[in-house]
C-alpha positions in Angstrom: 95.0 -53.0 67.8 98.7 -52.9 67.3 99.3 -52.3 63.5 102.6 -52.9 61.7 104.2 -52.8 58.3 106.3 -55.9 57.8 108.6 -57.2 55.2 107.5 -60.2 53.2 108.9 -61.9 50.1 108.0 -60.1 46.9 106.7 -57.0 48.7 109.6 -54.7 49.3 107.3 -51.8 50.4 105.9 -54.0 53.1 102.5 -55.5 54.0 99.9 -54.4 56.5 99.8 -56.6 59.6 98.1 -56.8 63.0 100.2 -57.9 65.9 98.5 -60.8 67.6 100.9 -61.0 70.6 104.3 -59.7 71.7 106.2 -62.7 70.4 106.2 -61.8 66.8 102.9 -63.3 65.6 101.3 -61.1 63.0 98.1 -61.4 61.0 98.5 -60.6 57.3 95.5 -58.3 56.7 95.2 -58.6 53.0 95.8 -62.4 52.9 93.3 -63.0 55.6 90.7 -60.9 53.7 91.4 -62.6 50.4 91.0 -66.0 52.0 87.7 -64.9 53.8 86.1 -62.9 51.0 87.8 -64.1 47.9 89.1 -60.7 46.8 91.5 -58.0 48.1 90.2 -55.3 50.4 90.8 -51.8 48.9 92.1 -50.5 52.2 94.3 -53.3 53.4 97.1 -52.8 50.8 99.2 -50.5 53.2 99.0 -48.6 56.4 98.2 -45.4 54.5 95.4 -47.2 52.7 94.0 -48.4 56.0 94.1 -44.9 57.5 92.4 -43.3 54.5 89.7 -46.0 54.8 88.6 -44.4 58.0 86.3 -46.0 60.6 84.8 -48.5 58.2 88.2 -50.0 57.3 89.2 -50.2 60.9 85.9 -51.9 61.8 86.4 -54.4 58.9 89.9 -55.2 60.2 88.8 -55.7 63.7 86.1 -58.2 62.5 88.8 -60.0 60.5 91.1 -60.4 63.5 88.3 -62.0 65.5 87.4 -64.6 62.8 90.7 -65.1 60.9 92.1 -68.4 59.7 95.3 -69.3 61.5 96.8 -70.0 58.1 97.1 -66.3 57.6 99.3 -65.8 60.8 102.9 -65.0 60.1 105.7 -65.5 62.7 108.3 -62.8 62.2 111.8 -64.2 62.0 113.5 -61.4 63.8 115.6 -58.3 63.1 114.6 -56.5 59.9 111.1 -57.9 59.6 109.4 -54.8 60.8 109.6 -51.6 58.7 108.5 -48.1 59.8 104.8 -48.4 60.3 104.3 -45.7 57.7 107.5 -46.0 55.5 106.8 -42.8 53.6 104.6 -40.5 55.6 102.7 -37.7 53.8 104.3 -35.3 56.2 105.5 -34.9 59.8 105.8 -32.0 62.2 107.8 -32.4 65.3 106.5 -30.1 68.1 107.8 -28.8 71.4 105.5 -30.0 74.2 107.6 -30.9 77.2 108.8 -27.9 79.3 111.2 -30.0 81.3 113.2 -30.9 78.2 113.9 -27.2 77.4 114.7 -26.4 81.1 117.1 -29.3 81.3 118.8 -28.5 78.1 119.4 -24.9 79.1 120.6 -25.9 82.6 123.1 -28.4 81.0 124.4 -25.7 78.6 124.8 -23.4 81.6 126.7 -26.1 83.5 129.1 -26.6 80.5 129.6 -22.8 80.3 130.3 -22.5 84.1 127.1 -20.5 84.8 125.3 -21.3 88.1 121.8 -19.9 87.3 119.6 -19.2 84.3 119.8 -15.7 82.9 116.7 -13.5 82.7 116.8 -14.0 78.9 116.7 -17.8 79.4 113.7 -17.6 81.8 111.9 -15.4 79.3 112.6 -17.9 76.5 111.2 -20.7 78.5 108.1 -18.7 79.4 107.6 -17.6 75.8 107.7 -21.2 74.4 105.0 -22.4 76.8 102.7 -19.5 77.2 102.1 -18.3 73.6 101.6 -21.2 71.1 103.0 -24.6 70.1 106.1 -24.6 67.9 107.3 -27.2 65.4 109.6 -28.0 62.5 108.9 -30.2 59.5 110.8 -33.4 59.3 112.3 -35.0 56.1 109.6 -37.5 55.2 112.1 -39.4 53.0 114.4 -40.2 56.0 112.2 -42.5 57.9 113.3 -46.0 59.1 111.9 -48.5 61.5 112.8 -50.8 64.4 116.1 -52.7 64.4 117.5 -50.6 61.6 121.2 -49.9 62.0 121.5 -46.2 61.5 124.7 -44.9 60.0 125.6 -41.6 61.6 126.7 -38.9 59.0 130.4 -38.0 59.0 129.7 -34.3 59.4 128.8 -34.8 63.0 130.7 -36.1 66.1 128.0 -35.5 68.7 125.3 -38.1 68.3 122.1 -37.9 70.3 118.7 -39.6 70.5 115.3 -38.1 71.5 112.5 -40.0 73.2 109.1 -38.9 71.8 105.6 -40.1 70.9 104.0 -39.3 67.6 100.3 -39.1 66.9 99.0 -40.3 63.5 96.2 -38.2 61.9 93.3 -40.4 60.9 90.9 -38.0 59.4 91.6 -35.0 57.1 90.4 -31.7 58.4 90.8 -28.0 58.6 90.0 -25.5 61.4 89.5 -28.4 63.8 88.3 -27.5 67.2 90.1 -28.7 70.3 86.9 -30.5 71.3 86.8 -32.4 68.1 90.6 -33.0 67.8 90.7 -36.4 69.3 88.3 -37.7 66.7 91.0 -37.0 64.1 93.6 -39.2 65.8 94.1 -42.7 64.2 96.8 -43.9 66.7 100.2 -43.5 68.3 103.7 -44.6 67.7 107.2 -44.1 69.2 109.5 -41.5 67.5 113.3 -41.3 67.9 114.3 -37.9 66.6 118.0 -38.3 66.1 120.0 -35.1 66.5 123.5 -34.0 65.5 124.2 -31.8 68.5 127.4 -30.2 67.2 125.6 -29.0 64.0 122.3 -27.9 65.6 123.3 -24.7 67.5 124.2 -22.6 64.5 121.0 -23.8 62.7 118.8 -22.8 65.6 120.1 -19.2 65.3 118.9 -19.1 61.7 115.8 -21.0 60.4 115.8 -23.9 62.8 117.0 -27.5 62.5 118.2 -28.6 59.1 121.2 -31.0 58.6 121.3 -31.6 62.4 118.0 -33.6 62.0 118.0 -34.1 58.2 120.0 -37.1 57.1 119.2 -40.7 56.0 117.7 -42.6 58.9 117.3 -39.5 61.1 113.6 -40.2 61.8 112.9 -43.6 63.4 109.3 -44.7 64.2 107.8 -47.9 65.4 107.6 -50.7 66.2 103.9 -50.4 65.6 100.9 -48.0 65.6 98.5 -48.5 68.4 95.0 -47.4 67.5 93.6 -44.5 69.6 91.0 -46.7 71.4 93.8 -48.9 72.8 96.2 -46.3 74.2 96.3 -44.1 77.2 98.1 -40.9 76.3 97.9 -39.4 79.8 99.4 -42.2 82.0 101.7 -44.0 79.5 105.2 -44.3 80.9 108.2 -43.4 78.6 111.7 -44.8 79.2 115.0 -44.5 77.3 117.9 -47.0 77.6 121.4 -47.2 76.1 122.9 -50.7 76.0 120.2 -51.8 78.5 120.9 -49.0 81.0 118.0 -46.7 81.8 118.8 -43.0 81.0 115.6 -41.2 81.6 111.9 -40.7 80.8 108.7 -39.8 82.4 104.9 -39.9 81.8 103.1 -38.5 78.7 100.7 -36.5 80.9 103.5 -34.0 81.6 103.0 -32.5 78.1 102.3 -28.8 78.4 100.5 -28.9 75.0 98.3 -31.9 74.4 97.9 -33.5 71.0 94.4 -31.9 70.9 96.1 -28.5 71.4 98.5 -29.2 68.5 95.8 -30.4 66.1 93.6 -27.4 66.8 96.4 -24.9 66.4 98.1 -26.4 63.4 94.9 -26.9 61.5 94.0 -23.2 61.7 93.7 -22.2 58.0 95.7 -25.3 57.1 94.5 -28.7 56.2 95.8 -31.7 58.2 95.8 -34.8 56.0 95.1 -38.4 57.0 98.4 -40.2 57.6 100.4 -37.1 58.7 102.4 -37.4 61.9 102.7 -34.9 64.8 105.6 -35.5 67.2 105.4 -34.6 70.9 108.9 -33.3 71.2 111.3 -34.8 73.7 110.1 -35.8 77.2 112.2 -34.4 80.1 115.5 -36.4 80.5 114.7 -38.2 77.2 117.9 -37.3 75.4 121.7 -37.2 76.0 121.7 -33.4 75.7 119.9 -33.4 79.1 121.6 -36.3 80.9 125.1 -35.8 79.6 125.2 -39.2 78.0 125.5 -38.7 74.3 125.7 -41.7 72.0 128.9 -43.6 71.1 129.4 -45.6 67.9 127.8 -49.1 68.3 125.4 -48.0 71.0 121.9 -49.7 71.0 119.1 -47.3 71.9 115.8 -48.5 73.2 112.9 -46.2 73.6 109.9 -47.8 75.4 106.4 -46.4 75.7 103.9 -48.3 77.8 101.2 -49.6 75.6 103.1 -49.3 72.4 106.3 -51.3 72.9 110.1 -50.9 72.4 111.7 -49.1 69.5 115.3 -50.5 69.3 118.1 -49.3 67.0 121.9 -49.4 66.8 123.7 -46.2 65.9 127.1 -46.5 64.1 129.4 -43.6 63.2 130.7 -43.4 59.6 133.7 -41.6 58.2 132.7 -41.0 54.6 
């Protein structure tokens, strides 16, 4: 299933919906249940409610989709109808799983600095990142927006960049989860655009890691939907980035050096992972302007596409105050 949070009159926080096709037809989950049973479902009030309802809630929703009344279908009017699938996540960690991204970023920096080859220290840094353990930072959970949102870039930055990622949604709370059991804790997958202020980021990375460079209103974009784990191929899914319709880069999810099962097993060691939390994959190789040399300009429209999920589209506009 492809699940969305969509805007409807009188419900500013959004309603839980199921995408019935790719032309904007959505089933209102709660309305359909109310019509069918005569009372609201305790886990159809929001995406987080559904996730916390576990397998039983998902099974009830699947049954509802098969036998729903067409009167509960909603045709989305267009821009602004879809919100972030989880408008206020309990928490998100963005991880570093694609080795090519780090290699490309270092090579691009060397090119700018006039250096022909990677230094021994740079080689050691790359090897360290991908031979010891996964790394991550925690995102600002209050800074999430969804598809078609116009993001106003903060005036403290002049170097605007996007990052093409996939995020996994935790579906079952757990602690000390084994790698073999990790996939049973996955609810689904969505696209993540990790916006980055590249002129602010370098100093922060020398200290405690990303802060203002990735921590401003609208910096975290997810959507357009969450695809349930049973309906998505995390190995063969193709990922593509475009600016104003022109392809910039991308690749295949299977090139992750750390799988989502690796992340779940490592992060949950002595720490509880809660239902509804998000884990980002990190940027796929060639999935950002830092790697390709094409940073964003004001007014650019960024499209991040992941096969099996859809297209996450947003316009980025610079501000001056």
